[in-house]
All heavy atoms as an XYZ file, in Angstrom:
958
protein
N      79.025     55.091      6.098
C      79.954     55.522      5.051
C      79.078     55.811      3.856
O      78.232     55.041      3.454
C      80.920     54.384      4.810
C      81.976     54.749      3.781
S      83.248     53.469      3.601
C      83.770     53.214      5.287
N      79.347     56.983      3.211
C      78.582     57.354      2.052
C      79.478     57.404      0.791
O      80.741     57.309      0.858
C      77.986     58.723      2.261
O      79.005     59.691      2.453
N      78.826     57.573     -0.334
C      79.484     57.726     -1.624
C      79.400     59.159     -2.075
O      78.567     59.894     -1.573
C      78.912     56.786     -2.672
C      78.995     55.351     -2.238
O      80.031     54.861     -1.891
N      77.848     54.667     -2.246
N      80.169     59.525     -3.013
C      80.136     60.914     -3.510
C      78.844     61.279     -4.190
O      78.302     60.532     -5.013
C      81.314     61.176     -4.488
O      81.280     62.520     -4.927
N      78.363     62.480     -3.870
C      77.154     62.989     -4.563
C      77.524     63.527     -5.942
O      76.609     63.929     -6.709
C      76.497     64.084     -3.703
O      77.343     65.134     -3.567
N      78.782     63.546     -6.302
C      79.189     64.102     -7.657
C      79.033     63.058     -8.701
O      79.232     63.372     -9.911
C      80.703     64.528     -7.525
C      81.017     65.645     -6.539
C      82.512     65.806     -6.425
C      80.378     66.866     -6.923
N      78.677     61.895     -8.362
C      78.549     60.711     -9.341
C      77.420     61.005    -10.326
O      76.294     61.381     -9.962
C      78.291     59.377     -8.602
C      77.879     58.323     -9.550
C      79.541     59.015     -7.831
N      77.726     60.821    -11.640
C      76.743     60.909    -12.661
C      76.319     59.638    -13.319
O      75.410     59.611    -14.098
C      77.270     61.919    -13.757
O      78.515     61.361    -14.329
C      77.552     63.299    -13.244
N      77.015     58.545    -12.986
C      76.751     57.223    -13.535
C      77.205     56.238    -12.519
O      78.306     56.315    -11.952
C      77.444     57.016    -14.877
C      77.257     55.654    -15.480
C      76.038     55.315    -16.069
C      78.253     54.690    -15.383
C      75.805     54.079    -16.570
C      78.002     53.443    -15.917
C      76.824     53.113    -16.519
O      76.583     51.843    -17.033
N      76.413     55.176    -12.342
C      76.735     54.063    -11.436
C      76.605     52.721    -12.144
O      75.633     52.444    -12.823
C      75.794     54.034    -10.190
O      75.953     55.263     -9.518
C      76.116     52.903     -9.252
N      77.716     51.913    -12.083
C      77.746     50.537    -12.597
C      78.578     49.750    -11.608
O      79.828     49.866    -11.668
C      78.261     50.508    -13.983
C      78.487     49.129    -14.573
C      77.185     48.576    -15.107
C      77.476     47.281    -15.829
N      76.423     46.884    -16.698
N      77.998     49.112    -10.686
C      78.709     48.409     -9.633
C      79.323     47.128    -10.228
O      78.675     46.264    -10.772
C      77.794     48.064     -8.395
C      77.218     49.370     -7.791
C      78.574     47.271     -7.336
C      78.261     50.335     -7.288
N      80.651     46.984    -10.024
C      81.406     45.828    -10.497
C      81.213     44.639     -9.599
O      81.160     44.808     -8.368
C      82.886     46.228    -10.531
O      83.678     45.114    -10.941
N      81.195     43.472    -10.132
C      81.160     42.260     -9.304
C      82.555     41.919     -8.666
O      82.636     41.140     -7.804
C      80.725     41.146    -10.280
C      81.227     41.617    -11.561
C      81.103     43.145    -11.575
N      83.561     42.619     -9.218
C      84.936     42.423     -8.740
C      85.181     43.344     -7.526
O      85.712     44.471     -7.733
C      85.919     42.637     -9.856
C      85.678     41.711    -11.034
O      85.419     40.559    -10.826
N      85.709     42.270    -12.223
N      84.881     42.826     -6.354
C      85.066     43.663     -5.116
C      85.054     42.706     -3.952
O      84.737     41.554     -4.010
C      83.953     44.659     -5.001
C      82.595     44.035     -4.837
C      81.453     45.037     -4.787
C      80.174     44.251     -4.647
N      79.010     45.084     -4.741
N      85.507     43.252     -2.754
C      85.416     42.562     -1.514
C      84.554     43.390     -0.584
O      84.756     44.554     -0.444
C      86.890     42.442     -0.900
O      87.722     41.760     -1.871
C      86.838     41.636      0.356
N      83.547     42.744     -0.020
C      82.591     43.447      0.809
C      82.489     42.806      2.152
O      82.291     41.606      2.263
C      81.241     43.445      0.128
O      80.311     44.154      0.852
N      82.711     43.603      3.180
C      83.115     45.019      3.254
C      84.652     45.124      3.185
O      85.339     44.123      3.381
C      82.609     45.520      4.578
C      82.693     44.358      5.488
C      82.388     43.159      4.543
N      85.137     46.418      3.025
C      86.619     46.601      3.133
C      86.962     46.282      4.582
O      86.212     46.364      5.497
C      86.989     48.004      2.705
C      86.488     49.136      3.602
C      87.130     50.513      3.142
N      86.763     50.974      1.879
C      87.638     51.197      0.885
N      88.925     51.065      1.122
N      87.258     51.640     -0.253
N      88.209     45.973      4.796
C      88.736     45.593      6.142
C      89.675     46.622      6.746
O      90.501     46.244      7.622
C      89.448     44.252      6.030
C      88.472     43.099      5.695
C      89.177     41.779      5.571
C      88.265     40.618      5.397
N      87.361     40.621      4.205
N      89.605     47.847      6.338
C      90.447     48.883      6.920
C      89.769     50.247      6.739
O      89.014     50.429      5.795
C      91.783     48.920      6.212
C      92.881     49.684      6.902
N      92.936     51.052      6.935
C      93.950     49.196      7.582
C      93.971     51.440      7.619
N      94.576     50.305      8.064
N      90.009     51.134      7.644
C      89.512     52.503      7.551
C      90.127     53.134      6.335
O      91.304     52.931      6.044
C      89.881     53.285      8.799
O      89.350     52.600      9.925
C      89.327     54.705      8.770
N      89.357     53.940      5.645
C      89.886     54.709      4.493
C      90.855     55.816      4.937
O      90.462     56.637      5.753
C      88.730     55.304      3.689
C      87.802     54.281      3.101
C      89.281     56.241      2.574
C      86.497     54.775      2.576
N      92.089     55.655      4.473
C      93.130     56.682      4.812
C      94.051     56.960      3.688
O      95.092     57.543      3.813
C      93.927     56.278      6.120
C      94.661     55.016      5.943
O      94.766     54.478      4.803
O      95.270     54.541      6.925
N      93.664     56.466      2.487
C      94.496     56.576      1.328
C      93.611     56.812      0.088
O      92.530     56.320      0.027
C      95.323     55.289      1.122
O      96.122     55.125      2.310
C      96.250     55.326     -0.069
N      94.206     57.500     -0.865
C      93.539     57.591     -2.161
C      94.555     57.177     -3.245
O      95.701     57.652     -3.234
C      93.073     59.045     -2.488
C      91.980     59.438     -1.497
C      92.499     59.119     -3.931
C      91.533     60.869     -1.580
N      94.229     56.245     -4.090
C      95.100     55.810     -5.182
C      94.499     56.134     -6.507
O      93.387     55.775     -6.806
C      95.267     54.252     -5.059
O      95.977     53.898     -3.852
N      95.281     56.914     -7.299
C      94.784     57.409     -8.614
C      95.597     56.696     -9.668
O      96.798     56.571     -9.605
C      95.045     58.963     -8.715
C      94.292     59.671     -7.584
C      94.574     59.435    -10.061
C      94.723     61.132     -7.364
N      94.891     56.291    -10.723
C      95.508     55.509    -11.805
C      94.992     56.088    -13.165
O      93.833     56.396    -13.303
C      95.116     54.035    -11.674
C      95.805     53.173    -12.683
N      95.138     52.690    -13.764
C      97.048     52.708    -12.755
C      96.013     51.912    -14.496
N      97.158     51.925    -13.872
N      95.904     56.180    -14.099
C      95.509     56.616    -15.473
C      94.908     55.406    -16.167
O      95.452     54.349    -16.243
C      96.714     57.110    -16.261
S      97.349     58.649    -15.726
N      93.735     55.648    -16.796
C      93.054     54.531    -17.460
C      93.596     54.322    -18.881
O      93.232     53.341    -19.501
C      91.547     54.842    -17.558
N      94.392     55.158    -19.417
C      95.027     55.069    -20.686
C      93.978     54.899    -21.799
O      93.829     53.807    -22.412
C      96.110     53.960    -20.779
C      96.854     54.010    -22.115
C      97.092     54.105    -19.595
N      93.295     55.919    -22.043
C      92.239     55.986    -23.113
C      91.315     57.109    -22.832
O      91.017     57.412    -21.643
N      90.817     57.756    -23.861
C      89.862     58.881    -23.644
C      88.458     58.367    -23.565
O      87.731     58.416    -24.577
C      90.078     59.917    -24.760
C      91.441     60.543    -24.737
C      91.741     61.374    -23.450
O      90.888     61.597    -22.603
N      92.937     61.895    -23.313
N      88.090     57.864    -22.456
C      86.801     57.286    -22.165
C      85.914     58.220    -21.356
O      86.455     59.087    -20.646
C      86.924     56.011    -21.330
C      87.803     54.945    -21.916
C      89.055     54.777    -21.524
C      87.255     54.067    -22.917
C      89.877     53.750    -22.026
C      88.085     53.078    -23.431
C      89.335     52.881    -22.977
N      84.635     58.123    -21.415
C      83.746     58.705    -20.430
C      83.727     57.835    -19.230
O      84.226     56.647    -19.308
C      82.280     58.843    -20.948
O      81.764     57.519    -21.194
C      82.199     59.682    -22.254
N      83.161     58.306    -18.057
C      83.116     57.432    -16.919
C      82.221     56.241    -17.192
O      82.584     55.090    -16.797
C      82.515     58.188    -15.698
N      81.166     56.437    -17.940
C      80.282     55.317    -18.270
C      81.064     54.276    -19.101
O      80.909     53.066    -18.874
C      79.063     55.776    -19.040
C      78.064     54.691    -19.390
C      76.819     55.301    -20.146
C      75.835     54.206    -20.468
N      74.626     54.807    -21.046
N      81.770     54.643    -20.131
C      82.562     53.724    -20.934
C      83.601     53.003    -20.097
O      83.755     51.788    -20.254
C      83.244     54.484    -22.093
C      82.307     54.992    -23.161
C      82.966     55.971    -24.146
O      83.831     56.733    -23.746
N      82.577     55.857    -25.340
N      84.269     53.686    -19.175
C      85.261     53.066    -18.355
C      84.594     51.921    -17.492
O      85.119     50.850    -17.494
C      85.903     54.099    -17.370
C      87.120     54.804    -17.925
C      87.434     55.991    -16.972
C      88.295     53.826    -18.020
N      83.508     52.313    -16.863
C      82.906     51.298    -15.941
C      82.236     50.175    -16.681
O      81.883     49.135    -16.086
C      81.937     52.023    -15.044
C      82.610     52.986    -14.035
C      81.473     53.687    -13.166
C      83.553     52.250    -13.148
N      82.087     50.320    -18.012
C      81.463     49.215    -18.824
C      82.514     48.404    -19.523
O      82.114     47.485    -20.315
C      80.440     49.765    -19.750
C      79.141     50.032    -19.072
O      78.416     49.109    -18.670
N      78.795     51.306    -18.855
N      83.803     48.595    -19.272
C      84.847     47.778    -19.865
C      84.737     46.364    -19.279
O      84.383     46.159    -18.099
C      86.269     48.373    -19.510
C      86.554     49.669    -20.262
C      87.912     50.230    -19.715
C      86.586     49.523    -21.725
N      85.010     45.366    -20.078
C      84.723     43.961    -19.725
C      85.481     43.555    -18.460
O      84.986     42.755    -17.669
C      85.023     43.029    -20.854
O      86.402     43.092    -21.162
N      86.732     44.041    -18.228
C      87.454     43.608    -17.040
C      86.887     44.210    -15.779
O      87.187     43.725    -14.662
C      88.928     43.858    -17.135
C      89.345     45.281    -17.352
N      89.370     45.857    -18.608
C      89.743     46.236    -16.459
C      89.760     47.132    -18.435
N      90.011     47.387    -17.197
N      85.976     45.155    -15.863
C      85.213     45.689    -14.684
C      83.885     45.047    -14.591
O      83.379     44.969    -13.415
C      85.052     47.148    -14.846
C      86.272     48.072    -14.702
C      86.330     49.297    -15.313
C      87.328     47.678    -13.893
C      87.456     50.077    -15.162
C      88.422     48.488    -13.723
C      88.493     49.647    -14.374
N      83.253     44.589    -15.612
C      81.859     44.086    -15.553
C      81.757     42.583    -15.413
O      80.703     42.156    -14.941
C      81.074     44.567    -16.789
O      81.704     44.005    -17.951
C      80.955     46.045    -16.828
N      82.758     41.793    -15.856
C      82.710     40.376    -15.773
C      83.411     39.872    -14.577
O      84.648     40.236    -14.391
C      83.292     39.749    -17.049
C      82.447     40.038    -18.284
C      83.029     39.376    -19.494
C      82.159     39.810    -20.702
N      82.789     39.404    -21.958
N      82.791     39.111    -13.755
C      83.480     38.574    -12.556
C      84.565     37.648    -12.937
O      84.368     36.720    -13.708
C      82.424     37.872    -11.632
C      83.106     37.245    -10.435
C      83.563     38.079     -9.379
C      83.309     35.875    -10.301
C      84.210     37.522     -8.272
C      83.877     35.356     -9.222
C      84.342     36.140     -8.207
O      84.987     35.643     -7.090
N      85.751     37.930    -12.374
C      86.913     37.052    -12.609
C      87.811     37.177    -11.398
O      88.503     38.206    -11.198
C      87.669     37.552    -13.855
C      88.842     36.634    -14.246
O      89.364     35.908    -13.336
O      89.237     36.617    -15.387
N      87.818     36.182    -10.520
C      88.576     36.265     -9.300
C      90.112     36.390     -9.489
O      90.827     36.803     -8.600
C      88.209     35.027     -8.498
C      87.656     34.079     -9.542
C      87.111     34.929    -10.620
N      90.608     36.014    -10.716
C      92.061     36.107    -10.961
C      92.431     37.333    -11.704
O      93.417     37.950    -11.392
C      92.516     34.878    -11.688
C      92.479     33.605    -10.846
C      92.992     32.432    -11.608
C      92.907     31.168    -10.732
N      93.295     29.981    -11.422
N      91.682     37.698    -12.755
C      92.036     38.806    -13.593
C      91.069     39.985    -13.613
O      91.354     40.987    -14.271
C      92.172     38.303    -15.048
C      93.268     37.243    -15.258
C      93.181     36.735    -16.716
C      94.635     37.758    -14.944
N      90.000     39.855    -12.788
C      88.973     40.950    -12.771
C      89.544     42.157    -12.042
O      90.523     42.087    -11.258
N      88.984     43.261    -12.436
C      89.439     44.569    -11.834
C      88.250     45.437    -11.515
O      87.137     45.130    -12.024
C      90.360     45.299    -12.810
N      88.482     46.453    -10.757
C      87.416     47.458    -10.458
C      88.052     48.686     -9.868
O      89.288     48.728     -9.660
C      86.388     46.873     -9.490
O      86.990     46.494     -8.287
N      87.262     49.694     -9.671
C      87.683     50.879     -9.019
C      86.514     51.519     -8.296
O      85.357     51.188     -8.586
C      88.252     51.929    -10.020
S      87.115     52.338    -11.326
N      86.786     52.326     -7.215
C      85.694     52.937     -6.558
C      85.072     53.969     -7.478
O      83.836     53.997     -7.611
C      86.116     53.592     -5.270
C      86.555     52.538     -4.237
O      87.763     52.375     -3.982
N      85.652     51.870     -3.660
N      85.884     54.827     -8.070
C      85.432     55.886     -9.010
C      86.153     55.829    -10.319
O      87.328     55.506    -10.389
C      85.566     57.217     -8.319
C      84.722     57.387     -7.141
C      85.300     57.266     -5.838
C      83.345     57.688     -7.231
C      84.485     57.389     -4.734
C      82.580     57.869     -6.123
C      83.083     57.717     -4.887
O      82.311     57.876     -3.734
N      85.477     56.314    -11.384
C      86.063     56.529    -12.683
C      85.759     57.958    -13.138
O      84.662     58.413    -12.872
C      85.505     55.536    -13.682
N      86.722     58.608    -13.682
C      86.542     59.923    -14.252
C      86.823     59.947    -15.729
O      87.840     59.499    -16.166
C      87.448     60.954    -13.485
C      87.113     60.941    -12.014
C      87.340     62.352    -14.077
C      87.960     61.887    -11.244
N      85.817     60.438    -16.443
C      85.927     60.530    -17.886
C      86.639     61.762    -18.408
O      86.743     62.760    -17.662
N      87.089     61.722    -19.647
C      87.790     62.881    -20.252
C      86.861     64.115    -20.234
O      87.253     65.258    -20.259
C      88.183     62.549    -21.649
C      87.032     62.495    -22.662
C      86.608     63.602    -23.355
C      86.336     61.275    -22.829
C      85.551     63.564    -24.204
C      85.241     61.271    -23.717
C      84.839     62.411    -24.398
O      83.783     62.298    -25.193
N      85.497     63.858    -20.235
C      84.552     64.895    -20.261
C      84.167     65.455    -18.897
O      83.216     66.307    -18.748
C      83.280     64.386    -20.964
C      82.647     63.176    -20.313
O      83.281     62.656    -19.364
O      81.592     62.789    -20.740
N      84.787     64.928    -17.859
C      84.577     65.383    -16.464
C      83.474     64.566    -15.777
O      83.175     64.810    -14.622
N      82.911     63.564    -16.472
C      81.908     62.700    -15.836
C      82.532     61.870    -14.704
O      83.706     61.527    -14.836
C      81.204     61.818    -16.872
O      82.166     60.977    -17.581
N      81.780     61.549    -13.738
C      82.255     60.771    -12.573
C      81.354     59.586    -12.371
O      80.134     59.729    -12.199
C      82.283     61.605    -11.307
C      83.290     62.821    -11.484
C      82.717     60.768    -10.097
C      83.258     63.788    -10.308
N      81.957     58.394    -12.359
C      81.199     57.204    -12.201
C      81.561     56.430    -10.930
O      82.694     56.518    -10.481
N      80.610     55.731    -10.377
C      80.820     54.870     -9.183
C      80.872     53.437     -9.608
O      79.875     52.914    -10.247
C      79.731     55.139     -8.195
C      79.736     54.252     -6.904
C      80.913     54.649     -6.011
C      78.457     54.343     -6.162
N      81.992     52.725     -9.395
C      82.163     51.333     -9.769
C      82.089     50.401     -8.548
O      81.651     49.240     -8.701
N      82.561     50.843     -7.404
C      82.525     50.110     -6.153
C      82.229     51.072     -5.036
O      82.864     52.119     -4.895
C      83.847     49.384     -5.886
C      83.801     48.687     -4.538
C      84.119     48.304     -6.970
N      81.187     50.828     -4.230
C      80.849     51.716     -3.153
C      82.056     51.855     -2.203
O      82.792     50.867     -2.052
C      79.646     51.159     -2.399
C      78.374     51.196     -3.252
C      77.209     50.868     -2.416
O      76.726     51.666     -1.555
O      76.640     49.697     -2.637
N      82.126     52.969     -1.538
C      83.244     53.222     -0.642
C      83.310     52.290      0.517
O      84.358     52.024      1.067
C      83.183     54.676     -0.120
C      83.498     55.690     -1.192
C      83.663     57.109     -0.632
O      83.945     57.286      0.550
O      83.406     58.020     -1.445
N      82.172     51.697      0.907
C      82.213     50.705      1.987
C      82.906     49.428      1.636
O      83.255     48.616      2.485
C      80.758     50.398      2.479
C      79.923     49.676      1.486
C      78.485     49.467      1.986
C      77.595     48.749      0.980
N      77.987     47.368      0.687
N      83.082     49.238      0.277
C      83.729     47.961     -0.186
C      85.091     48.235     -0.769
O      85.411     49.311     -1.198
C      82.818     47.340     -1.259
C      81.472     46.968     -0.723
O      81.367     46.562      0.466
O      80.435     47.011     -1.470
N      85.889     47.144     -0.845
C      87.217     47.290     -1.432
C      87.195     46.969     -2.928
O      86.598     45.953     -3.346
C      88.130     46.171     -0.703
C      89.451     46.003     -1.489
C      90.079     44.655     -1.138
N      91.051     44.369     -2.155
C      91.244     43.174     -2.709
N      90.487     42.140     -2.228
N      92.065     42.984     -3.642
N      87.776     47.856     -3.674
C      87.883     47.618     -5.119
C      89.114     46.714     -5.364
O      89.945     46.550     -4.498
C      88.063     48.924     -5.888
O      89.329     49.466     -5.606
N      89.210     46.226     -6.600
C      90.383     45.420     -6.985
C      91.111     46.214     -8.009
O      90.993     46.026     -9.229
C      89.931     44.089     -7.604
C      89.151     43.144     -6.710
C      88.858     43.326     -5.402
C      88.544     41.928     -7.044
N      88.165     42.290     -4.905
C      87.918     41.421     -5.928
C      88.453     41.203     -8.249
C      87.201     40.227     -5.952
C      87.779     40.002     -8.255
C      87.206     39.529     -7.083
N      91.886     47.153     -7.562
C      92.422     48.160     -8.480
C      93.969     48.186     -8.583
O      94.487     48.192     -9.685
C      91.971     49.541     -8.097
S      92.329     50.871     -9.169
N      94.633     48.157     -7.459
C      96.059     48.502     -7.457
C      96.997     47.292     -7.475
O      98.254     47.423     -7.377
C      96.461     49.423     -6.278
O      96.253     48.632     -5.050
C      95.594     50.631     -6.206
N      96.404     46.088     -7.559
C      97.212     44.878     -7.464
C      97.868     44.741     -6.098
O      98.888     44.025     -5.987
C      98.305     44.790     -8.554
O      97.676     44.801     -9.832
N      97.368     45.444     -5.096
C      97.853     45.339     -3.725
C      96.649     45.298     -2.796
O      96.048     46.340     -2.555
C      98.743     46.568     -3.437
C      99.355     46.510     -2.082
O      98.715     46.194     -1.061
N     100.655     46.808     -1.995
N      96.360     44.113     -2.394
C      95.138     43.898     -1.511
C      95.122     44.785     -0.303
O      94.107     45.352      0.003
C      95.115     42.396     -1.143
C      93.905     41.947     -0.447
C      93.972     40.453     -0.214
C      92.673     39.839      0.246
N      92.737     38.418      0.439
N      96.204     44.902      0.388
C      96.291     45.729      1.603
C      96.025     47.183      1.295
O      95.261     47.902      2.009
C      97.697     45.614      2.275
N      96.598     47.669      0.189
C      96.341     49.074     -0.242
C      94.860     49.234     -0.590
O      94.257     50.243     -0.137
C      97.168     49.490     -1.400
C      96.944     50.914     -1.868
O      97.326     51.842     -1.189
N      96.222     51.066     -2.952
N      94.290     48.331     -1.381
C      92.901     48.486     -1.807
C      91.929     48.479     -0.675
O      90.891     49.097     -0.702
C      92.535     47.358     -2.836
C      93.141     47.642     -4.195
O      93.641     48.726     -4.462
O      93.188     46.651     -4.992
N      92.270     47.751      0.432
C      91.415     47.747      1.609
C      91.358     49.116      2.303
O      90.394     49.447      2.951
C      91.816     46.664      2.632
C      91.113     45.366      2.354
N      89.799     45.116      2.526
C      91.633     44.188      1.932
C      89.474     43.919      2.246
N      90.579     43.299      1.881
N      92.429     49.909      2.182
C      92.494     51.162      2.865
C      92.230     52.400      1.911
O      92.057     53.506      2.400
C      93.792     51.294      3.609
C      94.996     51.476      2.725
C      96.334     51.412      3.436
N      96.339     52.192      4.636
C      96.928     51.860      5.815
N      97.522     50.723      5.840
N      96.863     52.619      6.823
N      92.266     52.144      0.645
C      92.200     53.282     -0.344
C      90.867     53.393     -1.030
O      90.262     52.443     -1.339
C      93.294     53.026     -1.403
N      90.548     54.676     -1.405
C      89.564     54.907     -2.383
C      90.388     54.944     -3.686
O      91.379     55.636     -3.781
C      88.895     56.314     -2.184
C      88.126     56.324     -0.911
C      88.006     56.668     -3.352
C      86.933     55.355     -0.858
N      89.921     54.177     -4.658
C      90.666     54.062     -5.935
C      89.973     54.788     -7.043
O      88.706     54.704     -7.188
C      90.880     52.567     -6.331
O      89.609     51.927     -6.422
C      91.735     51.863     -5.247
N      90.710     55.474     -7.858
C      90.112     56.325     -8.925
C      90.870     56.071    -10.246
O      92.069     56.233    -10.303
C      90.209     57.819     -8.515
C      89.576     58.162     -7.178
C      89.547     58.659     -9.652
C      89.844     59.527     -6.699
N      90.116     55.699    -11.260
C      90.639     55.564    -12.603
C      90.295     56.870    -13.377
O      89.163     57.325    -13.334
C      90.028     54.409    -13.356
C      90.446     53.055    -12.843
C      91.819     52.606    -13.324
O      92.389     53.245    -14.246
O      92.317     51.600    -12.776
N      91.293     57.466    -14.009
C      91.093     58.695    -14.735
C      91.476     58.547    -16.179
O      92.601     58.073    -16.512
C      91.946     59.860    -14.085
C      91.699     61.195    -14.826
C      91.667     59.993    -12.605
N      90.558     58.870    -17.103
C      90.834     58.791    -18.529
C      92.001     59.658    -18.875
O      92.170     60.777    -18.361
C      89.574     59.248    -19.330
N      92.935     59.115    -19.744
C      94.123     59.853    -20.096
C      94.464     59.526    -21.558
O      93.945     58.619    -22.142
C      95.268     59.467    -19.141
O      95.691     58.147    -19.389
N      95.521     60.195    -22.007
C      96.086     59.938    -23.344
C      96.644     58.536    -23.365
O      96.917     57.902    -22.307
N      96.817     57.980    -24.581
C      97.243     56.636    -24.711
C      98.814     56.490    -24.745
O      99.326     55.374    -24.671
C      96.679     55.967    -26.016
C      95.199     55.787    -25.902
C      94.685     55.051    -27.099
C      93.163     54.807    -27.064
N      92.689     54.132    -28.172
N      99.473     57.572    -24.832
C     100.939     57.605    -24.920
C     101.462     58.569    -23.928
O     100.802     59.512    -23.462
C     101.487     57.864    -26.313
O     101.005     59.163    -26.719
C     101.038     56.796    -27.282
N     102.786     58.385    -23.608
C     103.462     59.333    -22.682
C     103.342     60.767    -23.204
O     103.477     60.965    -24.420
C     104.960     58.949    -22.614
C     105.685     59.689    -21.581
N     106.320     60.897    -21.864
C     105.908     59.441    -20.294
C     106.892     61.314    -20.768
N     106.655     60.425    -19.788
N     102.961     61.733    -22.449
C     102.891     61.721    -20.935
C     101.530     61.383    -20.403
O     101.311     61.758    -19.258
C     103.334     63.174    -20.653
C     102.666     63.991    -21.778
C     102.837     63.067    -23.007
N     100.650     60.730    -21.098
C      99.341     60.245    -20.584
C      98.579     61.443    -20.089
O      98.032     61.469    -18.986
C      99.484     59.183    -19.540
C     100.337     57.999    -20.068
C     101.654     57.849    -19.673
C      99.743     57.112    -20.952
C     102.397     56.780    -20.248
C     100.528     56.062    -21.427
C     101.833     55.928    -21.074
O     102.566     54.876    -21.603
N      98.423     62.481    -20.962
C      97.739     63.706    -20.594
C      96.305     63.509    -20.199
O      95.568     62.709    -20.823
C      97.855     64.654    -21.769
C      97.234     66.054    -21.493
C      97.514     66.970    -22.586
C      96.868     68.355    -22.498
N      96.357     68.863    -21.322
N      95.889     64.169    -19.158
C      94.555     64.174    -18.636
C      93.944     65.469    -19.082
O      94.512     66.538    -19.012
C      94.542     64.053    -17.074
C      93.180     64.199    -16.554
C      95.130     62.703    -16.681
N      92.692     65.377    -19.579
C      91.976     66.633    -20.018
C      91.768     67.573    -18.857
O      91.720     67.193    -17.736
C      90.684     66.281    -20.732
O      89.714     65.840    -19.713
N      91.556     68.889    -19.185
C      91.228     69.818    -18.198
C      90.016     69.495    -17.451
O      89.915     69.681    -16.227
C      91.125     71.250    -18.765
C      92.492     71.818    -19.228
O      93.534     71.317    -18.816
O      92.459     72.733    -20.046
N      88.960     69.026    -18.155
C      87.648     68.620    -17.522
C      87.899     67.498    -16.549
O      87.311     67.512    -15.432
C      86.631     68.303    -18.533
C      86.107     69.477    -19.338
C      85.052     69.094    -20.325
C      84.547     70.303    -21.059
N      83.572     69.892    -22.136
N      88.645     66.487    -16.984
C      88.961     65.332    -16.086
C      89.694     65.811    -14.846
O      89.402     65.384    -13.700
C      89.688     64.264    -16.808
N      90.702     66.669    -15.033
C      91.503     67.126    -13.951
C      90.704     67.922    -12.903
O      90.749     67.690    -11.717
C      92.655     67.970    -14.451
C      93.671     68.399    -13.476
C      94.548     67.486    -12.935
C      93.804     69.707    -12.971
C      95.493     67.849    -11.936
C      94.662     70.070    -12.081
C      95.561     69.143    -11.550
O      96.474     69.525    -10.607
N      89.813     68.789    -13.408
C      88.924     69.544    -12.508
C      87.939     68.674    -11.723
O      87.663     68.869    -10.580
C      88.187     70.663    -13.313
C      89.072     71.769    -13.777
C      88.315     72.773    -14.625
C      89.320     73.842    -15.119
N      88.675     74.776    -16.078
N      87.410     67.678    -12.453
C      86.514     66.720    -11.810
C      87.291     65.912    -10.720
O      86.732     65.634     -9.659
C      85.896     65.767    -12.806
N      88.504     65.519    -11.041
C      89.311     64.786    -10.058
C      89.556     65.644     -8.794
O      89.372     65.133     -7.688
C      90.666     64.384    -10.655
C      91.647     63.675     -9.752
C      91.140     62.427     -9.205
C      93.026     63.475    -10.499
N      89.858     66.902     -8.942
C      90.109     67.744     -7.774
C      88.837     67.881     -6.953
O      88.843     67.775     -5.723
C      90.638     69.124     -8.216
C      92.070     69.005     -8.718
C      90.616     70.156     -7.071
C      92.659     70.178     -9.417
N      87.696     68.055     -7.590
C      86.414     68.111     -6.897
C      86.170     66.811     -6.144
O      85.691     66.835     -4.992
C      85.222     68.434     -7.850
C      85.219     69.883     -8.267
C      84.042     70.109     -9.202
C      84.078     71.498     -9.779
N      82.964     71.714    -10.762
N      86.342     65.723     -6.796
C      86.143     64.370     -6.186
C      87.102     64.167     -5.001
O      86.638     63.722     -3.954
C      86.267     63.272     -7.172
C      86.037     61.872     -6.663
C      84.598     61.699     -6.125
C      86.277     60.842     -7.787
N      88.354     64.528     -5.196
C      89.284     64.394     -4.062
C      88.878     65.175     -2.845
O      88.918     64.731     -1.705
C      90.708     64.794     -4.513
C      91.373     63.861     -5.502
C      92.710     64.538     -6.089
C      91.676     62.538     -4.951
N      88.470     66.401     -3.099
C      87.975     67.267     -1.969
C      86.817     66.640     -1.272
O      86.647     66.620     -0.014
C      87.693     68.632     -2.453
N      85.897     66.114     -2.071
C      84.672     65.490     -1.470
C      85.037     64.260     -0.669
O      84.507     64.098      0.430
C      83.730     65.148     -2.665
C      82.497     64.356     -2.168
O      81.691     64.979     -1.393
O      82.287     63.279     -2.521
N      85.877     63.416     -1.189
C      86.290     62.162     -0.472
C      86.981     62.558      0.816
O      86.694     62.005      1.881
C      87.252     61.346     -1.392
C      86.477     60.744     -2.535
C      87.923     60.246     -0.535
C      87.354     60.113     -3.663
N      87.891     63.559      0.809
C      88.626     63.949      2.003
C      87.663     64.520      3.038
O      87.808     64.254      4.250
C      89.701     64.890      1.650
S      91.101     64.153      0.705
N      86.689     65.317      2.625
C      85.698     65.872      3.555
C      84.950     64.836      4.240
O      84.670     64.882      5.473
C      84.707     66.785      2.817
C      85.061     68.243      2.925
C      83.837     69.077      2.442
C      83.932     69.320      0.990
N      82.936     70.205      0.484
N      84.496     63.780      3.528
C      83.639     62.752      4.124
C      84.464     61.673      4.846
O      83.862     60.938      5.660
C      82.813     62.077      2.988
C      81.752     63.002      2.443
C      80.891     62.373      1.349
N      81.699     61.985      0.227
C      82.112     60.764     -0.124
N      81.903     59.794      0.702
N      82.857     60.555     -1.169
N      85.761     61.576      4.602
C      86.534     60.536      5.287
C      87.652     61.093      6.132
O      88.604     60.438      6.495
C      87.106     59.587      4.199
C      86.048     58.785      3.546
O      85.541     57.789      4.081
N      85.668     59.181      2.341
């Protein structure tokens, strides 16, 4: 199992389960609610500090500028969706967005998300 070659920044979170216990057959996308770069997203404290109760992570983060970061390798389960069964089968992606409804995603982030989705689907 490989990771995306589109990644421009890597910061592996300690909040993960290794290895995942299900074949990848799902992609879960979440708005990060803030105009962050991928690097800024992956350096948020709830991603970088190990916390078995409140810690979080994602496989990929996409910044408002189109940057793509790797937070948890695809071979491992991220702690993203508050659903353990889903996280074992899903590639999880946090995407920078506006802070208020309708949580707009920038054009650069949207284009990067589409490229990443195509890449994930091709490899899985």
